[in-house]
N, CA, C and O atoms as a GROMACS GRO file, in nm:
protein
  432
    1MET      N    1   2.286  -0.941  -7.047
    1MET     CA    2   2.268  -1.025  -7.164
    1MET      C    3   2.400  -1.077  -7.217
    1MET      O    4   2.402  -1.170  -7.297
    2GLU      N    5   2.510  -1.020  -7.172
    2GLU     CA    6   2.643  -1.064  -7.218
    2GLU      C    7   2.684  -1.198  -7.156
    2GLU      O    8   2.768  -1.268  -7.212
    3HIS      N    9   2.626  -1.234  -7.042
    3HIS     CA   10   2.666  -1.355  -6.971
    3HIS      C   11   2.569  -1.468  -7.005
    3HIS      O   12   2.454  -1.469  -6.960
    4GLN      N   13   2.617  -1.563  -7.084
    4GLN     CA   14   2.534  -1.671  -7.134
    4GLN      C   15   2.470  -1.754  -7.022
    4GLN      O   16   2.353  -1.789  -7.032
    5GLU      N   17   2.545  -1.785  -6.916
    5GLU     CA   18   2.492  -1.866  -6.806
    5GLU      C   19   2.380  -1.793  -6.732
    5GLU      O   20   2.276  -1.851  -6.701
    6LEU      N   21   2.401  -1.666  -6.706
    6LEU     CA   22   2.298  -1.586  -6.638
    6LEU      C   23   2.175  -1.572  -6.727
    6LEU      O   24   2.062  -1.581  -6.679
    7ARG      N   25   2.198  -1.548  -6.854
    7ARG     CA   26   2.087  -1.537  -6.949
    7ARG      C   27   2.005  -1.666  -6.952
    7ARG      O   28   1.882  -1.660  -6.957
    8ALA      N   29   2.070  -1.780  -6.948
    8ALA     CA   30   2.001  -1.909  -6.949
    8ALA      C   31   1.915  -1.927  -6.824
    8ALA      O   32   1.810  -1.990  -6.829
    9LEU      N   33   1.960  -1.870  -6.711
    9LEU     CA   34   1.882  -1.878  -6.588
    9LEU      C   35   1.761  -1.785  -6.589
    9LEU      O   36   1.653  -1.821  -6.542
   10VAL      N   37   1.779  -1.667  -6.643
   10VAL     CA   38   1.676  -1.563  -6.637
   10VAL      C   39   1.575  -1.572  -6.751
   10VAL      O   40   1.458  -1.537  -6.733
   11ALA      N   41   1.617  -1.618  -6.867
   11ALA     CA   42   1.532  -1.616  -6.986
   11ALA      C   43   1.398  -1.688  -6.970
   11ALA      O   44   1.296  -1.634  -7.011
   12PRO      N   45   1.394  -1.809  -6.912
   12PRO     CA   46   1.264  -1.876  -6.900
   12PRO      C   47   1.162  -1.798  -6.816
   12PRO      O   48   1.045  -1.789  -6.853
   13ALA      N   49   1.206  -1.741  -6.706
   13ALA     CA   50   1.115  -1.663  -6.622
   13ALA      C   51   1.070  -1.536  -6.694
   13ALA      O   52   0.953  -1.498  -6.687
   14LEU      N   53   1.162  -1.472  -6.764
   14LEU     CA   54   1.128  -1.351  -6.839
   14LEU      C   55   1.028  -1.383  -6.950
   14LEU      O   56   0.933  -1.308  -6.971
   15ARG      N   57   1.050  -1.494  -7.022
   15ARG     CA   58   0.956  -1.534  -7.127
   15ARG      C   59   0.818  -1.560  -7.069
   15ARG      O   60   0.717  -1.517  -7.126
   16ALA      N   61   0.812  -1.629  -6.955
   16ALA     CA   62   0.683  -1.658  -6.891
   16ALA      C   63   0.613  -1.528  -6.849
   16ALA      O   64   0.492  -1.515  -6.867
   17ASP      N   65   0.687  -1.433  -6.794
   17ASP     CA   66   0.630  -1.304  -6.755
   17ASP      C   67   0.574  -1.230  -6.877
   17ASP      O   68   0.463  -1.176  -6.872
   18LEU      N   69   0.649  -1.229  -6.986
   18LEU     CA   70   0.603  -1.159  -7.106
   18LEU      C   71   0.481  -1.227  -7.166
   18LEU      O   72   0.389  -1.159  -7.212
   19LYS      N   73   0.478  -1.359  -7.166
   19LYS     CA   74   0.363  -1.433  -7.218
   19LYS      C   75   0.238  -1.401  -7.135
   19LYS      O   76   0.131  -1.378  -7.190
   20MET      N   77   0.254  -1.400  -7.002
   20MET     CA   78   0.142  -1.368  -6.914
   20MET      C   79   0.094  -1.226  -6.940
   20MET      O   80  -0.027  -1.201  -6.947
   21HIS      N   81   0.186  -1.134  -6.955
   21HIS     CA   82   0.150  -0.994  -6.982
   21HIS      C   83   0.074  -0.981  -7.113
   21HIS      O   84  -0.024  -0.907  -7.121
   22GLU      N   85   0.117  -1.052  -7.216
   22GLU     CA   86   0.051  -1.045  -7.346
   22GLU      C   87  -0.091  -1.101  -7.342
   22GLU      O   88  -0.178  -1.051  -7.412
   23ARG      N   89  -0.114  -1.203  -7.262
   23ARG     CA   90  -0.243  -1.271  -7.259
   23ARG      C   91  -0.340  -1.218  -7.155
   23ARG      O   92  -0.459  -1.251  -7.159
   24TYR      N   93  -0.293  -1.135  -7.063
   24TYR     CA   94  -0.378  -1.087  -6.954
   24TYR      C   95  -0.486  -0.995  -7.006
   24TYR      O   96  -0.460  -0.904  -7.085
   25VAL      N   97  -0.608  -1.020  -6.962
   25VAL     CA   98  -0.722  -0.935  -6.993
   25VAL      C   99  -0.790  -0.902  -6.861
   25VAL      O  100  -0.835  -0.991  -6.790
   26TYR      N  101  -0.798  -0.774  -6.829
   26TYR     CA  102  -0.861  -0.731  -6.705
   26TYR      C  103  -1.011  -0.756  -6.711
   26TYR      O  104  -1.076  -0.724  -6.812
   27THR      N  105  -1.066  -0.812  -6.606
   27THR     CA  106  -1.209  -0.836  -6.594
   27THR      C  107  -1.258  -0.768  -6.467
   27THR      O  108  -1.202  -0.788  -6.360
   28VAL      N  109  -1.361  -0.689  -6.480
   28VAL     CA  110  -1.418  -0.622  -6.363
   28VAL      C  111  -1.485  -0.728  -6.275
   28VAL      O  112  -1.569  -0.805  -6.322
   29GLU      N  113  -1.449  -0.730  -6.150
   29GLU     CA  114  -1.507  -0.823  -6.054
   29GLU      C  115  -1.538  -0.748  -5.926
   29GLU      O  116  -1.502  -0.632  -5.909
   30GLU      N  117  -1.606  -0.817  -5.835
   30GLU     CA  118  -1.637  -0.759  -5.704
   30GLU      C  119  -1.507  -0.728  -5.631
   30GLU      O  120  -1.408  -0.801  -5.647
   31PRO      N  121  -1.504  -0.622  -5.552
   31PRO     CA  122  -1.384  -0.591  -5.473
   31PRO      C  123  -1.352  -0.706  -5.377
   31PRO      O  124  -1.440  -0.780  -5.334
   32LEU      N  125  -1.225  -0.720  -5.346
   32LEU     CA  126  -1.179  -0.823  -5.254
   32LEU      C  127  -1.230  -0.794  -5.113
   32LEU      O  128  -1.245  -0.677  -5.076
   33PRO      N  129  -1.258  -0.896  -5.033
   33PRO     CA  130  -1.316  -0.875  -4.900
   33PRO      C  131  -1.212  -0.851  -4.790
   33PRO      O  132  -1.242  -0.872  -4.672
   34PHE      N  133  -1.094  -0.808  -4.826
   34PHE     CA  134  -0.992  -0.782  -4.725
   34PHE      C  135  -0.921  -0.651  -4.757
   34PHE      O  136  -0.928  -0.603  -4.870
   35PRO      N  137  -0.853  -0.593  -4.657
   35PRO     CA  138  -0.785  -0.465  -4.678
   35PRO      C  139  -0.667  -0.478  -4.774
   35PRO      O  140  -0.608  -0.585  -4.789
   36ILE      N  141  -0.635  -0.366  -4.837
   36ILE     CA  142  -0.519  -0.358  -4.926
   36ILE      C  143  -0.435  -0.238  -4.883
   36ILE      O  144  -0.488  -0.131  -4.854
   37THR      N  145  -0.304  -0.258  -4.880
   37THR     CA  146  -0.210  -0.149  -4.859
   37THR      C  147  -0.114  -0.148  -4.977
   37THR      O  148  -0.059  -0.251  -5.013
   38ALA      N  149  -0.095  -0.032  -5.036
   38ALA     CA  150  -0.005  -0.017  -5.151
   38ALA      C  151   0.113   0.070  -5.110
   38ALA      O  152   0.096   0.171  -5.041
   39PHE      N  153   0.232   0.031  -5.151
   39PHE     CA  154   0.354   0.104  -5.121
   39PHE      C  155   0.421   0.146  -5.251
   39PHE      O  156   0.415   0.075  -5.351
   40GLY      N  157   0.485   0.263  -5.248
   40GLY     CA  158   0.555   0.310  -5.367
   40GLY      C  159   0.665   0.407  -5.333
   40GLY      O  160   0.681   0.449  -5.218
   41GLY      N  161   0.742   0.442  -5.436
   41GLY     CA  162   0.850   0.539  -5.422
   41GLY      C  163   0.804   0.677  -5.467
   41GLY      O  164   0.744   0.690  -5.574
   42SER      N  165   0.831   0.777  -5.389
   42SER     CA  166   0.782   0.913  -5.418
   42SER      C  167   0.842   0.972  -5.546
   42SER      O  168   0.783   1.063  -5.606
   43ALA      N  169   0.957   0.923  -5.589
   43ALA     CA  170   1.021   0.975  -5.711
   43ALA      C  171   1.008   0.877  -5.828
   43ALA      O  172   1.079   0.890  -5.928
   44ASP      N  173   0.919   0.780  -5.816
   44ASP     CA  174   0.899   0.680  -5.921
   44ASP      C  175   0.828   0.745  -6.039
   44ASP      O  176   0.719   0.802  -6.023
   45THR      N  177   0.887   0.739  -6.155
   45THR     CA  178   0.826   0.799  -6.274
   45THR      C  179   0.740   0.700  -6.352
   45THR      O  180   0.672   0.738  -6.446
   46SER      N  181   0.743   0.571  -6.312
   46SER     CA  182   0.662   0.472  -6.384
   46SER      C  183   0.537   0.429  -6.307
   46SER      O  184   0.441   0.381  -6.367
   47VAL      N  185   0.537   0.445  -6.175
   47VAL     CA  186   0.420   0.412  -6.092
   47VAL      C  187   0.390   0.534  -6.006
   47VAL      O  188   0.461   0.561  -5.909
   48SER      N  189   0.287   0.606  -6.042
   48SER     CA  190   0.255   0.730  -5.971
   48SER      C  191   0.175   0.704  -5.844
   48SER      O  192   0.122   0.595  -5.824
   49GLU      N  193   0.168   0.805  -5.761
   49GLU     CA  194   0.086   0.799  -5.640
   49GLU      C  195  -0.060   0.772  -5.679
   49GLU      O  196  -0.128   0.693  -5.614
   50ALA      N  197  -0.107   0.838  -5.783
   50ALA     CA  198  -0.246   0.819  -5.829
   50ALA      C  199  -0.269   0.674  -5.873
   50ALA      O  200  -0.375   0.618  -5.846
   51TRP      N  201  -0.171   0.613  -5.939
   51TRP     CA  202  -0.183   0.475  -5.981
   51TRP      C  203  -0.194   0.382  -5.860
   51TRP      O  204  -0.276   0.291  -5.858
   52LEU      N  205  -0.109   0.406  -5.759
   52LEU     CA  206  -0.116   0.326  -5.636
   52LEU      C  207  -0.252   0.341  -5.569
   52LEU      O  208  -0.310   0.243  -5.524
   53ARG      N  209  -0.301   0.463  -5.563
   53ARG     CA  210  -0.429   0.487  -5.498
   53ARG      C  211  -0.544   0.422  -5.574
   53ARG      O  212  -0.652   0.402  -5.518
   54GLY      N  213  -0.522   0.390  -5.702
   54GLY     CA  214  -0.623   0.321  -5.781
   54GLY      C  215  -0.656   0.182  -5.729
   54GLY      O  216  -0.762   0.127  -5.761
   55TRP      N  217  -0.567   0.124  -5.650
   55TRP     CA  218  -0.593  -0.007  -5.591
   55TRP      C  219  -0.712  -0.004  -5.495
   55TRP      O  220  -0.767  -0.108  -5.462
   56GLU      N  221  -0.750   0.114  -5.448
   56GLU     CA  222  -0.860   0.124  -5.352
   56GLU      C  223  -0.989   0.063  -5.406
   56GLU      O  224  -1.067   0.007  -5.330
   57ARG      N  225  -1.012   0.073  -5.536
   57ARG     CA  226  -1.136   0.021  -5.593
   57ARG      C  227  -1.142  -0.132  -5.591
   57ARG      O  228  -1.246  -0.190  -5.618
   58HIS      N  229  -1.030  -0.196  -5.558
   58HIS     CA  230  -1.025  -0.342  -5.558
   58HIS      C  231  -1.046  -0.403  -5.420
   58HIS      O  232  -1.026  -0.523  -5.402
   59THR      N  233  -1.086  -0.322  -5.322
   59THR     CA  234  -1.112  -0.378  -5.189
   59THR      C  235  -1.244  -0.324  -5.133
   59THR      O  236  -1.278  -0.207  -5.150
   60ALA      N  237  -1.315  -0.413  -5.066
   60ALA     CA  238  -1.434  -0.371  -4.990
   60ALA      C  239  -1.391  -0.336  -4.848
   60ALA      O  240  -1.471  -0.285  -4.770
   61GLY      N  241  -1.266  -0.365  -4.816
   61GLY     CA  242  -1.211  -0.335  -4.684
   61GLY      C  243  -1.139  -0.201  -4.684
   61GLY      O  244  -1.156  -0.119  -4.775
   62GLU      N  245  -1.061  -0.182  -4.582
   62GLU     CA  246  -0.986  -0.057  -4.568
   62GLU      C  247  -0.873  -0.052  -4.670
   62GLU      O  248  -0.812  -0.154  -4.702
   63PHE      N  249  -0.847   0.067  -4.720
   63PHE     CA  250  -0.736   0.087  -4.813
   63PHE      C  251  -0.641   0.190  -4.755
   63PHE      O  252  -0.684   0.294  -4.705
   64ARG      N  253  -0.513   0.161  -4.763
   64ARG     CA  254  -0.409   0.256  -4.724
   64ARG      C  255  -0.299   0.253  -4.828
   64ARG      O  256  -0.279   0.152  -4.896
   65TRP      N  257  -0.228   0.363  -4.839
   65TRP     CA  258  -0.113   0.370  -4.928
   65TRP      C  259  -0.005   0.450  -4.858
   65TRP      O  260  -0.033   0.537  -4.776
   66GLN      N  261   0.119   0.420  -4.892
   66GLN     CA  262   0.231   0.489  -4.830
   66GLN      C  263   0.342   0.503  -4.933
   66GLN      O  264   0.376   0.408  -5.004
   67MET      N  265   0.397   0.622  -4.940
   67MET     CA  266   0.508   0.650  -5.030
   67MET      C  267   0.638   0.657  -4.948
   67MET      O  268   0.640   0.711  -4.837
   68PHE      N  269   0.744   0.601  -5.004
   68PHE     CA  270   0.875   0.605  -4.943
   68PHE      C  271   0.967   0.690  -5.030
   68PHE      O  272   0.944   0.701  -5.151
   69PRO      N  273   1.069   0.751  -4.971
   69PRO     CA  274   1.164   0.828  -5.052
   69PRO      C  275   1.234   0.736  -5.152
   69PRO      O  276   1.277   0.626  -5.117
   70GLY      N  277   1.245   0.781  -5.274
   70GLY     CA  278   1.316   0.703  -5.375
   70GLY      C  279   1.233   0.679  -5.500
   70GLY      O  280   1.117   0.720  -5.509
   71ASP      N  281   1.295   0.612  -5.596
   71ASP     CA  282   1.229   0.586  -5.724
   71ASP      C  283   1.164   0.448  -5.724
   71ASP      O  284   1.126   0.397  -5.618
   72HIS      N  285   1.150   0.387  -5.840
   72HIS     CA  286   1.085   0.258  -5.851
   72HIS      C  287   1.158   0.150  -5.770
   72HIS      O  288   1.097   0.052  -5.726
   73PHE      N  289   1.286   0.168  -5.750
   73PHE     CA  290   1.366   0.072  -5.675
   73PHE      C  291   1.401   0.125  -5.537
   73PHE      O  292   1.510   0.100  -5.486
   74TYR      N  293   1.307   0.199  -5.476
   74TYR     CA  294   1.330   0.258  -5.344
   74TYR      C  295   1.373   0.154  -5.242
   74TYR      O  296   1.445   0.185  -5.147
   75LEU      N  297   1.329   0.031  -5.260
   75LEU     CA  298   1.360  -0.074  -5.165
   75LEU      C  299   1.510  -0.101  -5.155
   75LEU      O  300   1.558  -0.153  -5.054
   76HIS      N  301   1.584  -0.065  -5.259
   76HIS     CA  302   1.729  -0.087  -5.259
   76HIS      C  303   1.807   0.030  -5.198
   76HIS      O  304   1.929   0.022  -5.184
   77GLU      N  305   1.738   0.136  -5.162
   77GLU     CA  306   1.803   0.250  -5.096
   77GLU      C  307   1.840   0.211  -4.953
   77GLU      O  308   1.770   0.131  -4.892
   78PRO      N  309   1.948   0.267  -4.900
   78PRO     CA  310   1.990   0.234  -4.763
   78PRO      C  311   1.876   0.258  -4.662
   78PRO      O  312   1.816   0.365  -4.658
   79GLY      N  313   1.850   0.156  -4.582
   79GLY     CA  314   1.750   0.168  -4.476
   79GLY      C  315   1.606   0.146  -4.519
   79GLY      O  316   1.518   0.135  -4.433
   80MET      N  317   1.579   0.139  -4.648
   80MET     CA  318   1.440   0.128  -4.694
   80MET      C  319   1.378  -0.008  -4.666
   80MET      O  320   1.257  -0.016  -4.643
   81ARG      N  321   1.455  -0.113  -4.669
   81ARG     CA  322   1.398  -0.245  -4.638
   81ARG      C  323   1.347  -0.246  -4.494
   81ARG      O  324   1.239  -0.297  -4.466
   82THR      N  325   1.425  -0.189  -4.406
   82THR     CA  326   1.384  -0.181  -4.266
   82THR      C  327   1.257  -0.097  -4.253
   82THR      O  328   1.165  -0.135  -4.180
   83GLU      N  329   1.252   0.017  -4.322
   83GLU     CA  330   1.134   0.103  -4.316
   83GLU      C  331   1.010   0.033  -4.371
   83GLU      O  332   0.901   0.044  -4.314
   84LEU      N  333   1.026  -0.040  -4.481
   84LEU     CA  334   0.913  -0.112  -4.538
   84LEU      C  335   0.866  -0.222  -4.443
   84LEU      O  336   0.746  -0.240  -4.424
   85LEU      N  337   0.959  -0.295  -4.385
   85LEU     CA  338   0.921  -0.399  -4.289
   85LEU      C  339   0.849  -0.341  -4.169
   85LEU      O  340   0.752  -0.399  -4.120
   86ARG      N  341   0.895  -0.227  -4.120
   86ARG     CA  342   0.826  -0.160  -4.008
   86ARG      C  343   0.684  -0.122  -4.047
   86ARG      O  344   0.591  -0.141  -3.970
   87ALA      N  345   0.668  -0.070  -4.167
   87ALA     CA  346   0.535  -0.032  -4.215
   87ALA      C  347   0.445  -0.155  -4.227
   87ALA      O  348   0.327  -0.149  -4.192
   88LEU      N  349   0.500  -0.264  -4.276
   88LEU     CA  350   0.422  -0.388  -4.287
   88LEU      C  351   0.379  -0.440  -4.150
   88LEU      O  352   0.264  -0.481  -4.133
   89VAL      N  353   0.470  -0.440  -4.054
   89VAL     CA  354   0.437  -0.486  -3.919
   89VAL      C  355   0.329  -0.397  -3.858
   89VAL      O  356   0.234  -0.448  -3.797
   90ARG      N  357   0.341  -0.265  -3.875
   90ARG     CA  358   0.237  -0.175  -3.824
   90ARG      C  359   0.103  -0.205  -3.889
   90ARG      O  360   0.000  -0.208  -3.822
   91ARG      N  361   0.106  -0.228  -4.018
   91ARG     CA  362  -0.017  -0.253  -4.092
   91ARG      C  363  -0.082  -0.385  -4.052
   91ARG      O  364  -0.202  -0.391  -4.029
   92VAL      N  365  -0.003  -0.490  -4.043
   92VAL     CA  366  -0.057  -0.620  -4.005
   92VAL      C  367  -0.113  -0.614  -3.863
   92VAL      O  368  -0.211  -0.682  -3.832
   93GLY      N  369  -0.053  -0.535  -3.779
   93GLY     CA  370  -0.101  -0.522  -3.641
   93GLY      C  371  -0.234  -0.451  -3.629
   93GLY      O  372  -0.294  -0.454  -3.522
   94THR      N  373  -0.282  -0.387  -3.736
   94THR     CA  374  -0.409  -0.314  -3.731
   94THR      C  375  -0.514  -0.368  -3.826
   94THR      O  376  -0.622  -0.310  -3.837
   95VAL      N  377  -0.485  -0.476  -3.895
   95VAL     CA  378  -0.579  -0.530  -3.994
   95VAL      C  379  -0.698  -0.594  -3.926
   95VAL      O  380  -0.684  -0.667  -3.828
   96GLN      N  381  -0.815  -0.566  -3.978
   96GLN     CA  382  -0.938  -0.630  -3.930
   96GLN      C  383  -0.957  -0.759  -4.008
   96GLN      O  384  -0.961  -0.758  -4.131
   97GLY      N  385  -0.969  -0.869  -3.938
   97GLY     CA  386  -0.992  -0.998  -4.002
   97GLY      C  387  -1.139  -1.018  -4.033
   97GLY      O  388  -1.218  -0.924  -4.020
   98PRO      N  389  -1.178  -1.138  -4.074
   98PRO     CA  390  -1.317  -1.168  -4.104
   98PRO      C  391  -1.406  -1.143  -3.983
   98PRO      O  392  -1.364  -1.161  -3.869
   99ALA      N  393  -1.526  -1.102  -4.008
   99ALA     CA  394  -1.625  -1.076  -3.904
   99ALA      C  395  -1.577  -0.972  -3.803
   99ALA      O  396  -1.619  -0.973  -3.688
  100GLY      N  397  -1.488  -0.883  -3.848
  100GLY     CA  398  -1.444  -0.772  -3.764
  100GLY      C  399  -1.344  -0.810  -3.656
  100GLY      O  400  -1.309  -0.725  -3.573
  101SER      N  401  -1.295  -0.934  -3.653
  101SER     CA  402  -1.198  -0.973  -3.552
  101SER      C  403  -1.065  -0.906  -3.584
  101SER      O  404  -1.018  -0.911  -3.698
  102LYS      N  405  -1.006  -0.844  -3.485
  102LYS     CA  406  -0.881  -0.773  -3.507
  102LYS      C  407  -0.763  -0.869  -3.505
  102LYS      O  408  -0.749  -0.950  -3.414
  103VAL      N  409  -0.678  -0.857  -3.606
  103VAL     CA  410  -0.556  -0.938  -3.613
  103VAL      C  411  -0.450  -0.866  -3.531
  103VAL      O  412  -0.420  -0.750  -3.560
  104GLN      N  413  -0.395  -0.930  -3.432
  104GLN     CA  414  -0.297  -0.869  -3.343
  104GLN      C  415  -0.155  -0.909  -3.384
  104GLN      O  416  -0.133  -1.020  -3.432
  105ASP      N  417  -0.062  -0.819  -3.363
  105ASP     CA  418   0.079  -0.849  -3.383
  105ASP      C  419   0.127  -0.922  -3.259
  105ASP      O  420   0.140  -0.861  -3.153
  106SER      N  421   0.155  -1.053  -3.270
  106SER     CA  422   0.194  -1.133  -3.155
  106SER      C  423   0.341  -1.126  -3.122
  106SER      O  424   0.388  -1.194  -3.030
  107SER      N  425   0.417  -1.044  -3.195
  107SER     CA  426   0.561  -1.037  -3.170
  107SER      C  427   0.596  -0.947  -3.054
  107SER      O  428   0.713  -0.940  -3.015
  108HIS      N  429   0.499  -0.878  -2.996
  108HIS     CA  430   0.529  -0.786  -2.885
  108HIS      C  431   0.508  -0.853  -2.752
  108HIS      O  432   0.528  -0.790  -2.648
   0.00000   0.00000   0.00000
């Protein structure tokens, strides 16, 4: 907040995020028709494993969750970006598409 130029860049996005947060009202709807995978940090004190697993109710498809070593910012720990990308590639390679068609990882 001490740097006026940086503050000018960040403030509009932050205001928009806060406005959206203030106005958001959760509405119960049908689960999504595709799989969901949730990732989190095992030492995160603001997003628990139970909270991540709560995403399961929002899918009619398969649900998976995976915890990585670290806190809420585990992605900034050495090697974690690579680990997350590996997990994403593994997950995308096993996702069932519409009508049960398997989505294949074409990078191999």
